[in-house]
N, C-alpha and C positions, 0 to 999 in steps of 0.2 A: 109053306116053304118060304115064302117071303118074310113072314114074321120071324121065323127061326133065323133066317139070314141076317135080318136086322139085329136081332139079339146078339148073334155072333159078332157082327161088326161093332156094335156098341161095346160088348165085352172086350173085344180086342183093343178098341180105342181106349177104353178105361184102363186096361192093363198098360197100354203104351204111355198113357198120361201119368199113371202112378209110378211107374218105374223110374223116370227121370227124377222125380221128387225124392225118392228113396236114395238114389245115387248122390243127389245134391246134399242130402242130410249127412250121408256118410262122408262125403268130401269135406263138408264144413267141420264135422267132428274131428276128422283127421287133421285138418288144417289147424283147428283150435288146439288139439293136443300137441301138434308140432310147434305151434306158437308158444304154448306154455313152457314147452321144453326149452325153446330158444330163449324165452324171457328169463327162465330160471338160470340158464347158462350165463346170460348177460348180467343178471343180478349178482351171480357169483363172481363174475369178472369185475363188476363195479365195486363189490366189497373188497376184492383183492386190490383193485386200483386205489380205492379210498384208503385202504390200509397202507398201501405203498406210498400214496400221496402224503398221508399223515406222517409217515416215517420220514419221507423226503423233506416235508415242511419243517419237521422237528430238527432234522439234520441241517437244513438251510438256515433256520433261525439260530441254531447254535453256532453255525459258521459266521452268520451275520453279526451275532453278538460278539463273537471272538474278533471279527474284523473291526467292528466299531470300537471295541476296547483298545485295539492296537492303534487305530487312527487317532484316538483322543490323546494317546501318549506321545504320538509323533509330533514334532515341532517343525514347521516349515519356515525357513529363513529366507527373506526377500531383501535384496539390496535396494536401498533408497538413497536419493541424492537431495541435499538441502538446497532450497532456493532462497532461504533467508537464514541469518544467524538464529540458532535455536537454543533456548534454555532447556535444561534437563529437569524433569519433575518426578515426584513420587506418585504412588498409586492414588493419592488423594488430590492430585493436581497442585501440590505445593512445590515450590522450587527447591531443589536440593542444594545444600550448602557445600557438599563435597560429592564427587563422582569419580569412581575408579581411583579412590585414595587421595584426590587433590581437588582444591577449589578451582584450579585452572580448567578442568574439564567439564565444569557445569554449564559451559556455553560451547556449542559445536558450531564451527564457522560455516558460513554460506559456501556452497560448492563441495563440502565434504560428503563422502559416501559412507553410509553405515548399514548395518544389518538389522532388520526388524522381523519379529515373529508374529505380527498381526496388529490389529487396531483395537482401541478401547475408548468408550465414551465416558468422560468424567465430568459430572456436573454440566452435561449438555455440550461439552467440547470434545472433539475427536482428537485422539492421540495415537501415535505409533509406539508400540512397545519395543524397547531395546533389550528387554530381558532383565532379570534381577531386580524387578520393581522399579525400573527407570523408564521414563516416557518423554517423547517430544511431541509438540503440537503438530497435527497433520498439515495445518496451514503453512508450516515452514518447509514442507516437502512438496505438496502439490497444490497449494493455494486453497484447499477446502476450508470453507467457513465452519467454525465450530460453535458459534454462538446460537442462542435460542432464536427461533423464528418469530417470537413475540416482539413487537416493536417497542423501542425505547424512544421517549420523546425528549428532544433537546431544545433548549431555548438559546438563541444567539444573544450574547451580551455585547457583541460588536458587529458592525457590518462585516460580512465574511465573503471572500471570493470563493467561487466554486472551482475545484481542481479536478483533473482527471486522475486515473490510476498511476500516472507517471509523475504526479506532482506539478503539472503544468496548468496554467490558468489563462483564460481570455478576459479575466477581470469582470465577469458578471457576478453581481452581488446577491446575497441573501441578506435582507435588511436586519438591523439590530432589533431585537424583541420578537422576531419571527420564531414560531415553534414548528419543528419538522420531525418526522419519524426517521429513525435510524435503526438498523438491525446489525450493524457491524462497526467495530473500532479496529483500525489497522494502522501499522506504520508504513509510510511511504518514504523510503530512505531512512532517515533518523527522526522524522517528525510524525506525531500522532494525528490521525484524522478520523472523522466519523463519516460513514457512507450514508448519503441521503437520497440516492437514486442510481440509475444505471450509469456506472463509470462517473459518478459525481460525488465529490467529497468536500468537506469543510474542515478547516484546522480545529483541533481540539482547543487550541488557545483562544478561539473565538466563541467557545461554548460556555454558557453560564450554568443554568439549571439542567439537571439530568433526571428525568422522571421515568420510573418503570424498571425493567430488568437491567441490572448493572452489567455492562459489557467489558470483558477483558479483551485486550488486543488479540486478534487471531494469529498474529505473527510477532516476531521480534524485530527490533530495528537493525538496519544494516550498519552496525557500528554503535557507538555510544549514543543513547537517545538524547536529543537536544530539546530544550525548552524553547519553543518557538514563540516569538512575539506575535501578537494579533495582527491581522491584515490592516486594521485601522487602529490608530492610537487610542488612548484612554478617553474619558469623557471630555478632556480638555482639547481634543483634536477637532479639526474643522474639515468637513467634506462638502463638495459641491456636486450637483447633478446637472448635466446639460439639458437645456430646454428644447433644443433642436440640433440638427447637424451643425457643428461649430468648428471654427478653425483654431489652430494652436499658433501662438505668437512668440516672438523672441523678445529680448530685453529692449529692443529699439521700437517695439510696437509693430513689427513687420510680420506678415503671415508666413509660416513655413509652407513650402510647396508640398502638396499631397500629404499633409499631416492634419487630420480632422478626427473629431469624435462624433459618434452617432448620438441621436437623442436618447436621453435616459441613462447615460453612462455616468457613474459616480467616481470621483477621484478625491484623494486626500490632498489638501493644500496646506502650505506652510506660512504664507504671508499674503498680505494685501498691499499693493503699492500702486502709486501713480506712474504712468509711463507716457512720455511725450514723444511724438514722432519727429518733432523739430522744435527749435527754440520759440517759434511763432505759433505752434499748434496748441490746442487745448488738451492738457493731460487727461487721460482716462484711467479709470481704476481697473486693475487686473489682479487675478489670483495666481500666485506662483504654485505650480505643482510640487508636492513634497518630493517627488522623484527627481526634480530639477530639470525635467525635459522641456519646460516651456511655461507659457502663461495662457490663461483663459480669461476672456473679457468678463467683467463683473455682470454686465447685462445679459450674457449668454447662459447664465447658470442660476440655480437656486442654491442657497447655502443651508447647511445643517450642522449643528454643533456649536462650539465656542465661537463667539463673535470676534472677528479680527478687526483691528484698527489699522489704518494705513501706516506703513513704516517710514513714509516720507511725505513731503508736501508737494503740491503742484509746482511750486517754484523750484524745489530741489529736482523734480523730474525734468524740468526744462534745462537745468544746469547739467544734468547727467548726459544730455545728448551732445554736449560739446566734446571736442577731441581732447583726449587725455594727454597730459604732459609727463615728462619723466618723473616729476615729483608725485604726480597722481598714481604712477605705476610702481612706486617704491615698495609698498607692502607686497604686491604681487611678485615683483622681482625677487624679493627676499624669500618668499615661500617656494618659488621655483628653484632657487639656488640651494636650499636646504634639503631638496628631494634626495640627493645622493646619500646624505647621512641618515635620512629616515629609512631608505631602502636597505641600508647596511645594518639597521638596528634589529634587535630581537623582536621588538614590537611589530615591525613590518613583516619580517621573515616568517614568524609563526602565526600571522593572521590568516583568516580564511581567504581562499582564492578570490571570492567576490569582493571582500574588503580591499584586498591589494589591487584588484582590477579597477575598482572605483577610484582609488587614490591615483593610480597610474593615468587614468583617463583625465582626471582633474588637472594633473600636472601637464599632460599633453595639450589639453584645451587651453590651459592658462598660458602656456608658452606661445601658442598661436596668437592669442590676444595681445600678449606682451610684445610680440614682434610686429604687430600690425600698427603702422604709423597713424592710421586713421581711426583706431579703436576709440570708442567714447568712454567717458568716465563711468557710465553705467555698465558697460561691458567689462571694464577693468574690475570694478567692485564685485560684479557677479562672479567673475573668474576667481578672484581672491577668496570670496566666500565659499565657493565650491571646494577649493583645496583645503580650507580650514575644516569644513564639515567632513570631508572624506578622511582627513587625518584623524579626526576625533573618533571615527568608527574603526580605526585599526585596533584590533583586540588581541594581538599576539602575546602569548605568555607560555612559559614552560609548564608542562604537565606535572602536577604534584602527585608523587607516589609514596606509598608507605615504606616499601622495601624493594630496591632494585633486583634483589635475588628471588623475589616471589611476587611478580606482577600479576594483578588480577586481569581477567579478560577485558574489562572496561578500560583499564589503564593501558593495556597493549593496544587496543583500538585507538585510543586517544593519541598515543605516541606515534602510531603509524600515520594517522591523519596529519599530525603536526609536522612530521618528517616529510611527508608528501607535499604539503603546502610550502615548506621551506625550500625544497629542492625542485619544485615545479614538475613533479612526476606523478603519475597515477598511484593511488594507494596500493594497487596490486603489485607495484614494483618495489615496495618496501617490505622487507622480510626480516623476521626474527629467527634466531637459531640458538642452539645451546641453552635450551630451557628458558628462552626469552631473555637472554642476557647479552646477546650479540645482535647488532642492528646493521643492516646494509641495504644498498640499492642493487637490485638484480635486473638487468635489462639485456636482452639478446645474448645471454651467456656471459655477460661481463658483470663482475661483482665489485661494488665500491663500498668499502667499509664506512660506517657512520659512527660518530661518537654519541651515544645515547644521552650523555650529559648536556648535549646541545639542545635537546628537546624535552628533557624531563629533569625534575629536581626531587631528591628524596626528602620527605618530611615525616619523621617518625611520630609526629603528633597526630597523624591521620588515623582515625579509627575505622576499621573495616567491619 
């Protein structure tokens, strides 16, 4: 009985243990079948999705292609304003001889607003397109430099002052013969400069050899370009450099209050002379500054360039400290008296503002000396010499034009400058009208007609 009971229990246990295994197998098969069915359904869905996606992609691509095609045809026009006068160029970067049917329009004035449909780089220079194959340099719009980044090497043929972007200088020099790198040529006002550092420029007039990439100016001049004289004169000039902090002296050998030069400052000088402080003193040698602002002691400087010989003797220097008589002042008096006729002349009226100002100052300073009862002979001679030199620098003359009825942009600019100088008004107050045949001053709503023949003369022999 016990054995049978055990067998029965084992059989029961076996049956119970087998049964779950069978159910599990059935459940796995059922799950597998269900999974295959679901996977098949997903695969079907994926195929449908892929087909739809391909169709959508094809449709999108077609739409994108259509959209791209339309965009390429569309031209966007932007309004741009010029910060410099700008020449008009063709697609090859060559200046146009005519634009919009006339040579007059080949230069667009500073301050004008034009429409552009994009930019283009021509030979490494960035331009704005005006349409119709016409372009202006981007530098005349937003100051962008268009030259190559490769440096160009320039060699100074003269001592050259360093200027900032406004054309101002503290008279620090780059010495003659020095080679420096530059990546930009640009006009500041009407004068051409090379950039040699951050906000540092030297005049092109001081540059000799140019080696490397040729640089075209990135902008146009604000008016007719002027040929600037070098900062220092030719090889026949003389320059001095201060050895230490030194004082500036007057013609009587007296120090000017608070007027000194730091050590290492170079100045151009025009003469070497003896100056005595009294008839009993020992005369000393002084260099006269070419600017006429005063004198530097010979022993305070080193000299470079043409050797100067004294313009006087020690004995003459002693005589110069004596009080001048009316006879000694005769030439000075004559120069002062003729100032009225000089200022009424075409020579004076059409001269540059700086030349007129220098002459006016020489006359004013000369009158002070002439009216000074204790002025010395040396002071009188110096005042007379200053007037003669300032008068010689008056350079006024009428602008020669080929045809009054067809003025070129450069002729218009030159006439405007001459009229402004003659009438002591800013150039912006001078206006042309009626196809550049009528000239007038316009200020505060008031118009004053001008006679163009007062500032220009027609010369049919001029070739354009």
